C-alpha positions as CSV (number, residue, x, y, z in Angstrom):
1,M,-284.6,189.3,-106.5
2,K,-285.3,189.4,-102.7
3,P,-283.6,192.4,-100.8
4,L,-280.6,191.4,-99.2
5,A,-281.5,193.8,-96.1
6,L,-283.7,196.6,-95.9
7,I,-282.4,199.7,-94.0
8,P,-284.5,201.8,-92.1
9,A,-285.5,205.1,-93.4
10,F,-283.6,208.4,-92.5
11,A,-283.5,211.1,-95.0
12,F,-279.7,211.5,-95.4
13,T,-277.4,211.4,-98.2
14,G,-274.8,213.9,-97.3
15,G,-276.3,216.7,-99.1
16,D,-277.3,218.9,-96.6
17,R,-274.0,219.6,-95.3
18,L,-272.9,220.4,-98.7
19,D,-275.9,222.5,-99.9
20,W,-274.8,225.5,-97.3
21,L,-271.5,225.7,-99.0
22,Q,-273.4,225.6,-102.6
23,R,-275.6,228.4,-101.8
24,R,-272.7,230.2,-100.3
25,T,-270.4,230.0,-103.3
26,A,-272.5,229.5,-106.3
27,R,-273.7,232.5,-108.3
28,G,-275.3,231.7,-111.6
29,G,-273.7,228.5,-111.8
30,Q,-270.0,229.6,-111.1
31,V,-268.0,229.6,-107.8
32,A,-268.0,233.0,-106.3
33,G,-264.5,234.6,-105.7
34,G,-263.9,237.7,-107.8
35,S,-260.7,238.5,-109.4
36,G,-257.0,239.0,-108.6
37,V,-255.0,237.3,-105.7
38,I,-257.8,238.0,-103.0
39,G,-260.5,236.6,-105.4
40,M,-258.3,233.5,-106.0
41,R,-257.2,233.0,-102.3
42,E,-261.0,233.1,-101.5
43,R,-262.0,230.6,-104.3
44,A,-259.2,228.4,-103.0
45,K,-260.6,228.6,-99.5
46,Q,-263.9,227.8,-100.7
47,I,-262.8,224.6,-102.4
48,L,-261.0,223.6,-99.3
49,E,-264.2,224.2,-97.3
50,Y,-266.1,222.1,-99.8
51,A,-263.6,219.3,-99.6
52,V,-263.8,219.3,-95.8
53,A,-267.5,219.3,-96.0
54,K,-267.7,216.6,-98.7
55,E,-265.4,214.4,-96.2
56,A,-267.6,215.2,-93.2
57,A,-270.8,214.3,-95.2
58,D,-269.0,211.1,-96.3
59,E,-268.0,210.3,-92.7
60,E,-271.3,210.8,-91.6
61,F,-273.0,208.9,-94.3
62,Y,-270.6,206.0,-93.7
63,S,-271.3,206.1,-89.8
64,H,-275.0,206.2,-90.3
65,W,-275.6,203.5,-92.6
66,A,-273.0,201.3,-90.3
67,E,-275.3,201.5,-87.4
68,R,-278.3,200.5,-89.2
69,C,-276.6,197.7,-91.5
70,D,-277.3,194.0,-90.3
71,I,-274.5,192.4,-92.4
72,G,-271.2,192.2,-90.1
73,D,-268.6,192.7,-92.9
74,V,-270.5,195.5,-94.7
75,K,-271.0,197.2,-91.2
76,Q,-267.3,196.8,-90.3
77,L,-266.3,198.2,-93.9
78,L,-268.7,201.1,-93.5
79,K,-267.3,201.6,-90.1
80,E,-263.7,201.8,-91.3
81,L,-264.6,204.2,-94.3
82,A,-266.2,206.5,-91.7
83,G,-262.8,206.8,-89.8
84,E,-260.8,207.1,-93.0
85,E,-262.8,210.0,-93.9
86,R,-262.2,211.6,-90.7
87,H,-258.5,211.3,-91.3
88,H,-259.1,212.9,-94.9
89,I,-260.6,215.9,-92.8
90,E,-257.8,216.3,-90.8
91,K,-255.3,216.0,-93.8
92,L,-257.2,218.7,-95.8
93,S,-257.7,220.9,-92.8
94,N,-253.7,221.3,-93.1
95,I,-253.7,222.8,-96.5
96,S,-253.5,226.4,-96.9
97,P,-255.6,228.1,-99.5
98,E,-252.4,229.5,-101.1
99,A,-251.2,225.9,-101.8
100,L,-254.1,225.6,-104.3
101,I,-253.3,228.8,-106.3
102,A,-250.9,227.5,-109.1
103,E,-248.4,230.1,-110.5
104,G,-251.0,233.0,-110.0
105,K,-253.8,230.9,-112.0
106,A,-257.4,230.5,-110.5
107,P,-257.8,227.3,-108.7
108,V,-260.0,225.0,-111.1
109,E,-263.7,224.7,-111.1
110,I,-265.0,221.9,-108.8
111,G,-268.2,221.5,-110.2
112,F,-270.6,220.8,-107.5
113,L,-272.4,217.5,-108.1
114,M,-275.0,215.8,-105.9
115,D,-275.4,212.0,-105.6
116,R,-277.5,210.6,-108.5
117,R,-279.2,208.5,-106.2
118,A,-279.9,211.1,-103.8
119,G,-283.8,211.0,-104.8
120,L,-283.9,207.4,-103.8
121,D,-286.8,206.7,-100.9
122,E,-284.2,205.6,-98.1
123,R,-286.7,203.4,-96.5
124,E,-286.5,201.1,-99.3
125,M,-282.8,201.2,-99.8
126,T,-281.2,197.9,-99.7
127,V,-277.5,197.4,-98.8
128,L,-276.5,197.1,-102.3
129,D,-278.2,200.7,-103.0
130,V,-276.0,201.9,-100.0
131,L,-272.9,200.6,-101.7
132,S,-273.7,202.0,-105.0
133,V,-274.2,205.2,-103.3
134,A,-271.0,204.8,-101.4
135,I,-269.2,204.0,-104.9
136,E,-270.6,207.1,-106.6
137,R,-269.2,209.2,-103.5
138,E,-265.9,207.9,-103.8
139,E,-265.8,208.3,-107.5
140,K,-266.7,212.1,-106.8
141,A,-263.9,212.3,-104.4
142,V,-261.3,210.8,-106.4
143,A,-262.3,213.5,-109.3
144,L,-262.3,216.4,-106.6
145,Y,-258.6,215.7,-105.4
146,A,-257.5,215.0,-108.9
147,R,-258.7,218.5,-109.9
148,M,-257.5,219.9,-106.9
149,R,-254.0,218.3,-107.5
150,E,-253.8,219.9,-110.8
151,A,-254.0,223.3,-109.3
152,A,-251.9,222.8,-106.2
153,T,-248.2,224.3,-105.8
154,T,-247.2,222.7,-102.9
155,E,-249.5,219.7,-101.8
156,E,-249.3,217.4,-104.9
157,A,-248.2,214.6,-102.8
158,L,-250.9,215.0,-100.0
159,L,-253.6,215.2,-103.0
160,T,-252.1,212.4,-104.6
161,A,-252.2,210.3,-101.7
162,L,-255.9,211.5,-101.2
163,V,-256.7,210.3,-104.8
164,E,-255.2,206.9,-104.2
165,E,-256.8,206.4,-100.9
166,E,-260.3,207.3,-102.4
167,R,-259.8,205.0,-105.2
168,R,-258.9,202.3,-102.7
169,H,-262.2,203.0,-100.8
170,K,-264.3,202.6,-104.3
171,Y,-262.3,199.7,-104.8
172,R,-263.4,197.9,-101.5
173,L,-266.8,199.0,-102.0
174,E,-266.9,197.4,-105.4
175,L,-265.6,194.1,-104.3
176,K,-268.2,194.1,-101.5
177,Y,-271.0,195.2,-103.9
178,A,-269.9,192.4,-106.5
179,A,-269.9,189.7,-103.9
180,L,-273.3,190.7,-102.3
181,K,-274.9,191.1,-105.8
182,S,-273.6,187.6,-106.7
183,E,-275.1,186.2,-103.6
184,T,-278.4,188.0,-104.2
185,D,-278.6,186.9,-107.5
186,R,-277.9,183.0,-106.6
187,R,-281.2,183.4,-104.4
């Protein structure tokens, strides 16, 4: 199978921006935060910071690859997704940590996960590889916002909307992936 289009090297998967939060909040694999209301508030704040950092990393990922992609409709899709991730940052920035503290219970564990394909040599990534990474990122976003919604006390509607938006992103990426894969397989 001939690669559809090679994308030039640039070692970025969005992990760098998330690493700082993981180092800041992880202790022995658990999210730091302590106990009591102050600990729960701090943990909720860290979860929101993680979500914002993830959206910012996703925006940067889409923008980066949109600049390097030579397939017009994929380039346009990546640009659109970058803009939508920027809107997610704005929405998340309006959520207070208290909104994630459900009835005095601690917020759910987020489970910091990195992209499975993060180890790929990006100098050899094809558009299909980029779309695969993007699909994985959207899957993680859906799971993140679904877990946040479970713990939320006042932002269920917003978090439900974010879950649905991320599902739509994933669907659009999957459609584009399937079309390009089919085209590549016919060659």
